[in-house]
MIMARLO-562636 format. One record per residue: x, y, z of N, C-alpha, C in turn; residue number from 1. Coordinates in pm, whole numbers, plus 32768, in hexadecimal, padded with zeros to 4 digits. Example, Ala and Ser with C-alpha at 12.3 -4.5 7.8 and 13.67 -1.06 7.14 Angstrom:
2
+------+------+------+------+------+------+------+------+------+-----+
!  n_u !  n_v !  n_w ! ca_u ! ca_v ! ca_w !  c_u !  c_v !  c_w !  nr !
+------+------+------+------+------+------+------+------+------+-----+
! 8527 ! 7DC7 ! 830C ! 84CE ! 7E3E ! 830C ! 8528 ! 7EB6 ! 830C !   1 !
! 8505 ! 7F1F ! 82C4 ! 8557 ! 7F96 ! 82CA ! 850A ! 8003 ! 8313 !   2 !
+------+------+------+------+------+------+------+------+------+-----+
***
This chain:
171
+------+------+------+------+------+------+------+------+------+-----+
!  n_u !  n_v !  n_w ! ca_u ! ca_v ! ca_w !  c_u !  c_v !  c_w !  nr !
+------+------+------+------+------+------+------+------+------+-----+
! 3201 ! 8ACB ! B49B ! 3214 ! 8A7C ! B54A ! 3272 ! 8A1D ! B549 !   1 !
! 32B7 ! 8A1B ! B575 ! 3323 ! 89CD ! B5F0 ! 32D4 ! 8948 ! B609 !   2 !
! 3309 ! 88C4 ! B5BA ! 32D9 ! 884B ! B610 ! 331F ! 881D ! B67E !   3 !
! 32E2 ! 87EA ! B6F4 ! 332D ! 87B4 ! B762 ! 334F ! 8704 ! B772 !   4 !
! 33BF ! 86FD ! B769 ! 33EA ! 867A ! B77A ! 33A3 ! 8658 ! B809 !   5 !
! 33ED ! 85BD ! B7D8 ! 33BA ! 8555 ! B88D ! 3423 ! 85A3 ! B8CB !   6 !
! 348C ! 85C2 ! B8A5 ! 34EE ! 85FA ! B92E ! 34BA ! 864B ! B96E !   7 !
! 3499 ! 86D2 ! B916 ! 3474 ! 8765 ! B958 ! 33F0 ! 86FD ! B999 !   8 !
! 3393 ! 86D5 ! B97B ! 3336 ! 869E ! B9C8 ! 334C ! 866C ! BA52 !   9 !
! 3383 ! 8606 ! BA39 ! 33BD ! 85EB ! BADD ! 33FD ! 8641 ! BB2F !  10 !
! 343F ! 86B6 ! BB1F ! 347A ! 8730 ! BB2E ! 341B ! 8783 ! BB6E !  11 !
! 338A ! 87A1 ! BB1F ! 333D ! 87FC ! BB4E ! 32F4 ! 878A ! BBAD !  12 !
! 32D6 ! 86FF ! BBA6 ! 329F ! 86C8 ! BC1A ! 32E9 ! 86EA ! BC92 !  13 !
! 333F ! 86D3 ! BCBB ! 339C ! 86B3 ! BCFE ! 339C ! 876D ! BD4E !  14 !
! 335B ! 87EC ! BD1F ! 3351 ! 8887 ! BD62 ! 32BE ! 886D ! BDB0 !  15 !
! 32B3 ! 8868 ! BE11 ! 3239 ! 8870 ! BE3B ! 31FB ! 88EF ! BE2D !  16 !
! 315D ! 88E0 ! BE29 ! 3114 ! 8960 ! BE1B ! 30ED ! 8997 ! BE78 !  17 !
! 3136 ! 89DB ! BEEF ! 30FF ! 8A33 ! BF80 ! 30C9 ! 8A89 ! BF85 !  18 !
! 306A ! 8AAA ! BF86 ! 3031 ! 8B61 ! BF69 ! 3061 ! 8B5B ! C006 !  19 !
! 305D ! 8B1E ! C066 ! 3082 ! 8B6F ! C0CE ! 30F8 ! 8BB4 ! C126 !  20 !
! 314C ! 8B84 ! C0CA ! 31BA ! 8B9A ! C126 ! 320D ! 8C05 ! C148 !  21 !
! 326A ! 8C47 ! C19C ! 3269 ! 8CDA ! C182 ! 32E7 ! 8CEF ! C13D !  22 !
! 3330 ! 8D4E ! C13F ! 33AB ! 8DAC ! C0E7 ! 3411 ! 8D2F ! C12D !  23 !
! 343A ! 8D26 ! C1B4 ! 3490 ! 8CBC ! C1A2 ! 3465 ! 8C38 ! C1FC !  24 !
! 33EA ! 8C2F ! C20E ! 33EA ! 8BC7 ! C266 ! 33D1 ! 8B2F ! C22F !  25 !
! 3430 ! 8B10 ! C229 ! 3412 ! 8A92 ! C183 ! 3450 ! 8A20 ! C1F7 !  26 !
! 3470 ! 89B2 ! C1D4 ! 34A0 ! 8948 ! C23C ! 3517 ! 8926 ! C1EC !  27 !
! 3594 ! 88D2 ! C21E ! 35E7 ! 88B7 ! C1DE ! 35ED ! 8863 ! C189 !  28 !
! 3579 ! 87E2 ! C195 ! 3563 ! 87C0 ! C140 ! 354E ! 87DA ! C0B1 !  29 !
! 34D8 ! 883D ! C0C8 ! 34DD ! 8864 ! C031 ! 354A ! 88BB ! BFED !  30 !
! 35AE ! 88DD ! C024 ! 3638 ! 8927 ! BFED ! 366A ! 88A6 ! BFDA !  31 !
! 366D ! 8826 ! BFE6 ! 36D8 ! 87D1 ! BFD2 ! 36CF ! 8789 ! BF75 !  32 !
! 3622 ! 87BD ! BF49 ! 3604 ! 8753 ! BEED ! 35F3 ! 87C8 ! BE59 !  33 !
! 3611 ! 8844 ! BE64 ! 361F ! 88A5 ! BE1F ! 36BA ! 88C7 ! BE25 !  34 !
! 370F ! 8881 ! BE64 ! 3789 ! 8884 ! BE5D ! 37B5 ! 8821 ! BDDC !  35 !
! 3780 ! 87B2 ! BE2F ! 3766 ! 874A ! BDB5 ! 3765 ! 8762 ! BD11 !  36 !
! 36FE ! 8798 ! BD1D ! 36C9 ! 8797 ! BC82 ! 371E ! 8810 ! BC45 !  37 !
! 3756 ! 8885 ! BC8B ! 377F ! 88D6 ! BC4B ! 3825 ! 88DA ! BC36 !  38 !
! 383D ! 8861 ! BC8E ! 38C0 ! 884C ! BC6F ! 38F3 ! 87F4 ! BBEB !  39 !
! 386E ! 87B9 ! BBB8 ! 3899 ! 876E ! BB46 ! 383C ! 87AD ! BABA !  40 !
! 3845 ! 8822 ! BABC ! 3810 ! 8879 ! BA48 ! 387B ! 88F9 ! BA3F !  41 !
! 38D4 ! 88F5 ! BA83 ! 390D ! 8971 ! BA74 ! 393F ! 89C4 ! BA02 !  42 !
! 392D ! 89A5 ! B98D ! 3936 ! 89ED ! B8DE ! 38D8 ! 89C7 ! B8AF !  43 !
! 385F ! 89C3 ! B8CE ! 37EB ! 89D9 ! B875 ! 3808 ! 8A21 ! B7F9 !  44 !
! 37BA ! 8A07 ! B791 ! 37BF ! 8A6A ! B702 ! 372C ! 8ABE ! B739 !  45 !
! 371E ! 8B14 ! B6FF ! 36A2 ! 8B73 ! B705 ! 3624 ! 8B3C ! B6DC !  46 !
! 3617 ! 8A99 ! B69C ! 35BB ! 8A70 ! B651 ! 3588 ! 8A1A ! B6E5 !  47 !
! 35E8 ! 89FA ! B72D ! 35C4 ! 8980 ! B79B ! 3582 ! 89EA ! B81D !  48 !
! 35CA ! 8A69 ! B801 ! 359C ! 8AE6 ! B894 ! 3516 ! 8B06 ! B860 !  49 !
! 351D ! 8B17 ! B7F3 ! 3475 ! 8B34 ! B7CB ! 33F8 ! 8ADA ! B7EA !  50 !
! 3449 ! 8A62 ! B7B5 ! 33DC ! 8A06 ! B7D3 ! 33B3 ! 89C6 ! B870 !  51 !
! 3426 ! 89F6 ! B8D9 ! 341B ! 89B9 ! B938 ! 33DA ! 8A21 ! B986 !  52 !
! 33D5 ! 8A95 ! B941 ! 3391 ! 8B0A ! B9A3 ! 32F2 ! 8B0F ! B963 !  53 !
! 32F7 ! 8AEF ! B910 ! 3237 ! 8ADF ! B8D2 ! 3208 ! 8A4A ! B8F1 !  54 !
! 325D ! 89D1 ! B935 ! 322A ! 8979 ! B977 ! 320D ! 8981 ! BA09 !  55 !
! 3246 ! 89F2 ! BA35 ! 323A ! 8A21 ! BAD5 ! 31D6 ! 8A50 ! BAD2 !  56 !
! 317E ! 8A5D ! BB50 ! 311B ! 8AB9 ! BB6D ! 3144 ! 8B16 ! BBCA !  57 !
! 30F5 ! 8BA1 ! BBBE ! 30FE ! 8BEC ! BBF3 ! 3154 ! 8C16 ! BC90 !  58 !
! 3111 ! 8B78 ! BCD1 ! 3162 ! 8B87 ! BD4E ! 31BD ! 8B3A ! BD60 !  59 !
! 31CF ! 8AF1 ! BD12 ! 3262 ! 8A8C ! BCF4 ! 32BF ! 8AE2 ! BCBB !  60 !
! 32B4 ! 8B46 ! BC58 ! 3317 ! 8BB3 ! BC2E ! 335F ! 8C26 ! BCA1 !  61 !
! 32E2 ! 8C34 ! BD00 ! 32F1 ! 8C5E ! BD73 ! 3332 ! 8C39 ! BDDF !  62 !
! 333C ! 8BC5 ! BDF6 ! 33A9 ! 8B2E ! BE65 ! 3405 ! 8B5B ! BE2D !  63 !
! 3411 ! 8B56 ! BD6A ! 349C ! 8B3D ! BD2F ! 34EC ! 8BCB ! BD43 !  64 !
! 3493 ! 8C21 ! BD6D ! 34FC ! 8CD6 ! BD64 ! 351D ! 8CA8 ! BDD7 !  65 !
! 34DB ! 8CA2 ! BE3E ! 34E3 ! 8CBB ! BED4 ! 3565 ! 8C61 ! BF14 !  66 !
! 3550 ! 8BCA ! BED2 ! 35DE ! 8B6B ! BEDE ! 364F ! 8BB2 ! BEB7 !  67 !
! 3642 ! 8BED ! BE51 ! 36C2 ! 8C33 ! BDFF ! 3702 ! 8C8E ! BE74 !  68 !
! 369B ! 8CED ! BE8B ! 36B0 ! 8D95 ! BEFC ! 370B ! 8D22 ! BF89 !  69 !
! 36C2 ! 8CBF ! BF99 ! 3717 ! 8C6A ! C019 ! 37A3 ! 8C49 ! BFFE !  70 !
! 37B2 ! 8BEE ! BF61 ! 3826 ! 8B9C ! BF58 ! 3883 ! 8C53 ! BF55 !  71 !
! 3852 ! 8C9B ! BF3B ! 38D8 ! 8D3D ! BF03 ! 38C7 ! 8D4D ! BFA9 !  72 !
! 3895 ! 8D27 ! BFE2 ! 38A9 ! 8D57 ! C0A0 ! 38FB ! 8CE7 ! C0EA !  73 !
! 38EF ! 8C86 ! C0B4 ! 3947 ! 8BF8 ! C0B1 ! 39E2 ! 8C2D ! C08A !  74 !
! 39F5 ! 8C40 ! BFFC ! 3A75 ! 8C75 ! BFFA ! 3A87 ! 8CB8 ! C018 !  75 !
! 3A6D ! 8D16 ! C02C ! 3AA8 ! 8DA8 ! C094 ! 3AD0 ! 8D96 ! C119 !  76 !
! 3A87 ! 8D2A ! C162 ! 3A93 ! 8D05 ! C1CC ! 3B15 ! 8C99 ! C1E6 !  77 !
! 3B29 ! 8C57 ! C182 ! 3B9F ! 8BED ! C181 ! 3C03 ! 8C37 ! C112 !  78 !
! 3C2C ! 8C92 ! C0DC ! 3C6C ! 8D09 ! C094 ! 3C70 ! 8C65 ! C02E !  79 !
! 3C06 ! 8C57 ! BFBA ! 3C20 ! 8BC7 ! BF91 ! 3BCD ! 8BF1 ! BF01 !  80 !
! 3C26 ! 8C1A ! BEAF ! 3C07 ! 8C38 ! BE28 ! 3BC8 ! 8BCF ! BDC6 !  81 !
! 3BC7 ! 8B46 ! BE12 ! 3BA7 ! 8AEC ! BD85 ! 3AF3 ! 8AE6 ! BD84 !  82 !
! 3AD7 ! 8B3D ! BDF4 ! 3A0E ! 8B30 ! BDF7 ! 39D6 ! 8B9D ! BD96 !  83 !
! 3A59 ! 8BC8 ! BD51 ! 3A29 ! 8C63 ! BD04 ! 3A03 ! 8C1C ! BC6F !  84 !
! 3A49 ! 8BB0 ! BC14 ! 39FC ! 8B5F ! BBCD ! 3946 ! 8B35 ! BBC8 !  85 !
! 3978 ! 8AE6 ! BC4C ! 38A3 ! 8A97 ! BC4C ! 3850 ! 8B0C ! BC87 !  86 !
! 3883 ! 8BA9 ! BCC2 ! 3830 ! 8BEA ! BCFE ! 380A ! 8C2A ! BC67 !  87 !
! 3872 ! 8C56 ! BBFE ! 3862 ! 8C80 ! BB7B ! 37CC ! 8C25 ! BB45 !  88 !
! 37F7 ! 8BBE ! BB09 ! 37B1 ! 8B62 ! BADE ! 3748 ! 8B7F ! BB4D !  89 !
! 3713 ! 8B6F ! BBB1 ! 367E ! 8B71 ! BBDC ! 3635 ! 8C14 ! BBB6 !  90 !
! 36A1 ! 8C82 ! BBD5 ! 3652 ! 8D05 ! BBE5 ! 365E ! 8CE9 ! BB2E !  91 !
! 36DC ! 8CB1 ! BAB9 ! 365B ! 8CB8 ! BA4E ! 35F0 ! 8C80 ! BA0C !  92 !
! 35E3 ! 8C2A ! BA5C ! 354A ! 8BEE ! BA50 ! 34E2 ! 8C18 ! BA96 !  93 !
! 34FF ! 8C3C ! BAE3 ! 3475 ! 8CB4 ! BB41 ! 3468 ! 8D13 ! BB06 !  94 !
! 34C6 ! 8D45 ! BAC1 ! 349B ! 8DDF ! BA89 ! 3490 ! 8DD4 ! BA0F !  95 !
! 3499 ! 8D86 ! B9A3 ! 3491 ! 8D5B ! B910 ! 3418 ! 8DD4 ! B8C6 !  96 !
! 33AD ! 8DC6 ! B8FF ! 334E ! 8E13 ! B8F7 ! 3328 ! 8E99 ! B935 !  97 !
! 338C ! 8EE5 ! B96A ! 338E ! 8F43 ! B997 ! 33A3 ! 8FB0 ! B92F !  98 !
! 3346 ! 8FF0 ! B924 ! 333F ! 9067 ! B881 ! 3350 ! 90F9 ! B8A7 !  99 !
! 3379 ! 90EF ! B932 ! 3364 ! 9186 ! B956 ! 341E ! 91A3 ! B9B2 ! 100 !
! 347C ! 91D4 ! B959 ! 34E0 ! 91E6 ! B977 ! 3521 ! 920D ! B9FA ! 101 !
! 34C9 ! 9284 ! BA01 ! 34EF ! 92A6 ! BAB9 ! 34AB ! 9237 ! BB32 ! 102 !
! 3459 ! 91E1 ! BAEA ! 3426 ! 9195 ! BB51 ! 34B4 ! 9115 ! BB5C ! 103 !
! 34FE ! 90ED ! BAF7 ! 353D ! 90A0 ! BACE ! 35DE ! 90C3 ! BB23 ! 104 !
! 35E1 ! 9143 ! BB16 ! 365B ! 915D ! BB81 ! 3655 ! 916A ! BBFF ! 105 !
! 35DA ! 9173 ! BC32 ! 35AE ! 9170 ! BCBA ! 35CA ! 90C5 ! BCBD ! 106 !
! 3581 ! 9073 ! BC7F ! 354D ! 8FDD ! BC9C ! 3618 ! 8F9D ! BC9C ! 107 !
! 3669 ! 8FE7 ! BC23 ! 370B ! 8F97 ! BC31 ! 375A ! 8FEA ! BCA1 ! 108 !
! 374E ! 906E ! BCBB ! 37A3 ! 90C9 ! BD37 ! 37D4 ! 907B ! BD72 ! 109 !
! 379D ! 8FFE ! BDC5 ! 37EA ! 8FA2 ! BE0E ! 386B ! 8F4D ! BDC7 ! 110 !
! 384F ! 8F32 ! BD6D ! 38AC ! 8EFF ! BD00 ! 3946 ! 8F3F ! BCE1 ! 111 !
! 3910 ! 8FA4 ! BCC7 ! 397C ! 9019 ! BCA9 ! 39BB ! 9026 ! BD01 ! 112 !
! 398D ! 9053 ! BD75 ! 39C3 ! 9061 ! BDDF ! 3A08 ! 8FE0 ! BE34 ! 113 !
! 39EA ! 8F69 ! BE3E ! 3A0A ! 8F1A ! BE62 ! 3A9A ! 8EE5 ! BDE9 ! 114 !
! 3A78 ! 8EE5 ! BD47 ! 3ADB ! 8EA9 ! BD17 ! 3B66 ! 8F12 ! BD07 ! 115 !
! 3B62 ! 8F93 ! BD07 ! 3BC9 ! 8FEB ! BD52 ! 3C06 ! 8FD7 ! BDA6 ! 116 !
! 3BBE ! 8FCB ! BE08 ! 3C27 ! 8FC7 ! BEA3 ! 3C6D ! 8F07 ! BEA8 ! 117 !
! 3C1B ! 8EBD ! BE52 ! 3C55 ! 8E12 ! BE56 ! 3C97 ! 8E17 ! BE00 ! 118 !
! 3C97 ! 8E55 ! BD74 ! 3D09 ! 8E23 ! BD27 ! 3D1F ! 8E7C ! BCDE ! 119 !
! 3D27 ! 8F15 ! BD17 ! 3D68 ! 8FA7 ! BCD0 ! 3D41 ! 8FAE ! BC78 ! 120 !
! 3CF1 ! 8FA8 ! BC34 ! 3C8B ! 8FE2 ! BB8F ! 3C22 ! 8F99 ! BB88 ! 121 !
! 3B99 ! 8FE9 ! BBBF ! 3B34 ! 8FD0 ! BB8F ! 3B26 ! 8FB8 ! BAF8 ! 122 !
! 3B70 ! 8FED ! BA92 ! 3B39 ! 9016 ! BA03 ! 3B1B ! 8F51 ! B9A9 ! 123 !
! 3B77 ! 8F21 ! B9E0 ! 3B9C ! 8EAD ! B9B1 ! 3B22 ! 8E37 ! B9D0 ! 124 !
! 3AE2 ! 8E55 ! BA1B ! 3A69 ! 8E11 ! BA68 ! 39D2 ! 8E34 ! BA0D ! 125 !
! 3A03 ! 8EE3 ! BA3E ! 3994 ! 8F15 ! B9ED ! 3978 ! 8EFD ! B953 ! 126 !
! 39E3 ! 8EEB ! B925 ! 39DD ! 8EC2 ! B89A ! 39A9 ! 8E4D ! B86D ! 127 !
! 39D9 ! 8DEF ! B8D6 ! 399F ! 8D61 ! B8CA ! 38F6 ! 8D64 ! B8A9 ! 128 !
! 38C4 ! 8DAD ! B919 ! 381A ! 8DB2 ! B93A ! 381C ! 8E13 ! B8CD ! 129 !
! 3833 ! 8E5F ! B8AB ! 3810 ! 8EBC ! B81C ! 380A ! 8E4A ! B7AD ! 130 !
! 3849 ! 8DF0 ! B7BA ! 384A ! 8DA7 ! B730 ! 37E9 ! 8D52 ! B73A ! 131 !
! 37C4 ! 8D26 ! B79E ! 3750 ! 8CD8 ! B78C ! 36BA ! 8D14 ! B7B3 ! 132 !
! 369A ! 8D6D ! B7DD ! 3635 ! 8DBE ! B7BE ! 3606 ! 8E16 ! B723 ! 133 !
! 35A5 ! 8E3B ! B715 ! 356D ! 8E6E ! B6A4 ! 35BC ! 8F00 ! B658 ! 134 !
! 35B1 ! 8EED ! B5D9 ! 35FA ! 8F55 ! B5B5 ! 3615 ! 8FB4 ! B5FD ! 135 !
! 359E ! 9016 ! B5D4 ! 3577 ! 9086 ! B5E8 ! 3593 ! 9092 ! B6AF ! 136 !
! 35BE ! 9058 ! B6E0 ! 3602 ! 906A ! B75B ! 36A4 ! 9068 ! B75C ! 137 !
! 36C4 ! 9025 ! B6D6 ! 3761 ! 900A ! B705 ! 37BA ! 907D ! B6E2 ! 138 !
! 37B4 ! 90CF ! B6D7 ! 3804 ! 916B ! B6A2 ! 37FC ! 91A1 ! B730 ! 139 !
! 37AF ! 9192 ! B76C ! 378D ! 9211 ! B7E8 ! 37D0 ! 91DD ! B85A ! 140 !
! 3798 ! 912E ! B865 ! 37F3 ! 90D8 ! B8CE ! 3894 ! 90D2 ! B8D0 ! 141 !
! 38B1 ! 90D4 ! B825 ! 393E ! 90D3 ! B838 ! 3991 ! 914A ! B876 ! 142 !
! 393B ! 91BA ! B85B ! 3975 ! 9233 ! B859 ! 398E ! 9257 ! B924 ! 143 !
! 38FF ! 924B ! B946 ! 38EF ! 9249 ! B9BD ! 3952 ! 91E8 ! BA20 ! 144 !
! 395B ! 9169 ! B9E9 ! 39B4 ! 912B ! B9F1 ! 3A5A ! 9126 ! BA4C ! 145 !
! 3A7A ! 91F5 ! B9CC ! 3AF5 ! 9216 ! B9BF ! 3B15 ! 9290 ! BA14 ! 146 !
! 3A97 ! 92AE ! BA42 ! 3A7F ! 9307 ! BABC ! 3AB8 ! 9316 ! BB2C ! 147 !
! 3B29 ! 9352 ! BB50 ! 3B57 ! 9361 ! BBC1 ! 3AED ! 9376 ! BC21 ! 148 !
! 3B06 ! 9347 ! BCB5 ! 3AC4 ! 93BF ! BD29 ! 3A4B ! 936E ! BD4B ! 149 !
! 3A29 ! 9338 ! BCFC ! 3977 ! 92BE ! BD33 ! 3974 ! 92CB ! BDBA ! 150 !
! 38F7 ! 92E3 ! BE12 ! 393B ! 92C9 ! BE78 ! 38A8 ! 928D ! BEA9 ! 151 !
! 389F ! 922C ! BF2E ! 3803 ! 91F7 ! BF37 ! 3795 ! 9288 ! BF57 ! 152 !
! 37BC ! 92A7 ! BF8A ! 378A ! 932B ! BFDE ! 3722 ! 937E ! BF5F ! 153 !
! 3782 ! 939C ! BF09 ! 3760 ! 93DD ! BE69 ! 36B2 ! 93BB ! BE52 ! 154 !
! 36E3 ! 9317 ! BE32 ! 3675 ! 92BD ! BDEE ! 3623 ! 927B ! BE71 ! 155 !
! 3626 ! 92E8 ! BEDB ! 35A1 ! 92B6 ! BF3F ! 35B9 ! 922B ! BF71 ! 156 !
! 3631 ! 91E5 ! BF7C ! 365F ! 9179 ! BFF2 ! 36B3 ! 91A8 ! C06D ! 157 !
! 369F ! 912F ! C0AA ! 36E3 ! 915F ! C136 ! 3748 ! 90D9 ! C140 ! 158 !
! 37D1 ! 90EB ! C17B ! 380C ! 9065 ! C1AF ! 380B ! 909D ! C237 ! 159 !
! 37FA ! 9005 ! C285 ! 3823 ! 9011 ! C328 ! 3894 ! 8FA6 ! C350 ! 160 !
! 38C2 ! 8F97 ! C393 ! 3907 ! 8F2A ! C40A ! 38D3 ! 8F01 ! C47D ! 161 !
! 389E ! 8E6D ! C46A ! 3859 ! 8E3F ! C4DD ! 38D8 ! 8DC0 ! C503 ! 162 !
! 38A9 ! 8D7E ! C583 ! 38F9 ! 8D40 ! C59E ! 38FF ! 8C8F ! C547 ! 163 !
! 3888 ! 8CCC ! C4DC ! 38A3 ! 8C2F ! C47C ! 38F8 ! 8C58 ! C422 ! 164 !
! 3900 ! 8CE5 ! C3FF ! 3945 ! 8D2D ! C3A1 ! 390D ! 8DA1 ! C350 ! 165 !
! 393A ! 8DAD ! C2CE ! 38D6 ! 8E2C ! C283 ! 384E ! 8E09 ! C253 ! 166 !
! 3826 ! 8E6F ! C241 ! 378D ! 8E4A ! C225 ! 3790 ! 8ED9 ! C1D4 ! 167 !
! 372D ! 8EAF ! C134 ! 3717 ! 8F2A ! C0B8 ! 36B0 ! 8F47 ! C0F0 ! 168 !
! 3656 ! 8F83 ! C104 ! 35EA ! 8FA9 ! C0E4 ! 35AC ! 904D ! C0BB ! 169 !
! 3517 ! 8FF7 ! C068 ! 34EB ! 9092 ! C034 ! 34E2 ! 911D ! C0C3 ! 170 !
! 34DF ! 91AE ! C08B ! 34AE ! 91F3 ! C0F4 ! 341C ! 9228 ! C0CA ! 171 !
+------+------+------+------+------+------+------+------+------+-----+
***
């Protein structure tokens, strides 16, 4: 079992455990807090990812996941590839213990699509996440990261454009 140090506990304490939030109805204050957190942990090793995932409650992991999806949508709206590392970090933490490869692909499809659009190639981003997930997920995830033609629709996501920008939502 991973040991959680004082810095990790401070990160966990900064992430609220709010059960009543919808998929996209999160305040800007929470996103700013999470932006600050994930800007400071842009290249964690697997130990850190596993420790933070284990320290977060299920609802906190769900908030981190939803934040990552909103961050990718913000990157697509602004054509900003700089969001990809922070979103990848948040998604690695939120999905660390997902042992069903099909669910992992569904959960990471927005990252695959956004990374491909914003950086031109999703495989380095998916390789990065694979290196921080359990061994049994690494090979499949790396192979999937190299697959061309991944679309949101194939993995039960939809992209809509509103006056506020791009929205990514599960179908």
